[in-house]
C-alpha positions, 0 to 999 in steps of 0.5 A: 500499499502507497503511503498518503504522504500525510504521515509525520513518520512511517517509522514502526513504533515500538510496542509492549516495551519493544516486543512488537512494533507497528507504523502508528498513524500521524497525530496518535497520542499514546494514552499511557502517558495520561492514564494507567493502561492494562499491561496487555494493552496499548492505546492511542488516541487521535490529537484532534478527533475522537478516534482511537486504536487499541492493540490487546493481547488476549487469551487464545480462544481455542473453543472458537473457530478461526472464521468466527473468532473475529466476531467472538472478539467483537461481540465481547467488545460490545458487552463491554461497551454495553452495546450488546442490546438488540440493534446496538451492535452489527457486524458488516463483514468478516474477511481473512487477511491475506498472509503474504501481506502481513508482517506478522508471519507468526500467526495462524490466521488474521481476520478483519471485521468491520462493524458498527456499535452504539456505545457511550463513553464513561458510562454516559447515558448518550450513545455514540455511533462508532464504526468498529474496525477490528483486526485479529491475529490468532497465535495458538502457539503462544496461546494469544490472540492479538486484537487491533481495534480501530474506533472511528466515531460517525455520529456523536450524541449531543449529550455525549462528553465527546460532543465537545471535541472541537472541529477537526484541525487535521486529517482524521485517521482513515481505514488505509492508516488502520491496514498500514498499522495491521499490515506493519504489525511485528513481533520482536520478542515472543517473551511478551506472551509469558 
């Protein structure tokens, strides 16, 4: 994939203390510099939009078939976002990611899910409509599923705390930015999996 020229740097950024790396999109703030983040997570937020990227190291779900694993994790996210009521969470598509296009060759399979969830921030009543782009890398040899989530709000409820976000000063992240992250994710130290 060709770069858009909007990136501050196409250099890979270390993740999980350098155990993994990936190209993170422009205007990313590392949320761990602002608040505590679980050790199995890396969280980035766009500096001028309400978009976020989350990389999770999760327990491998051996009871779930590869083709259903992305949907399993999407539904798990919906539960944690309290978006599990009828119509609050919709899967648009689930497609395999071609392994030759990935830097993370250790995965047994990789999947891309696109869906929508109606979620609130900080347990607010107001629900926002968010496009969820989810990349799943399955690593059974390490008992790990790596989940990469791109939260892209498309409709902000006026009562939401997100409604106060100023107008976009710089370009928001794109699905192409997310795909670049997925394609450049690389394992450097398998010791991260314990």
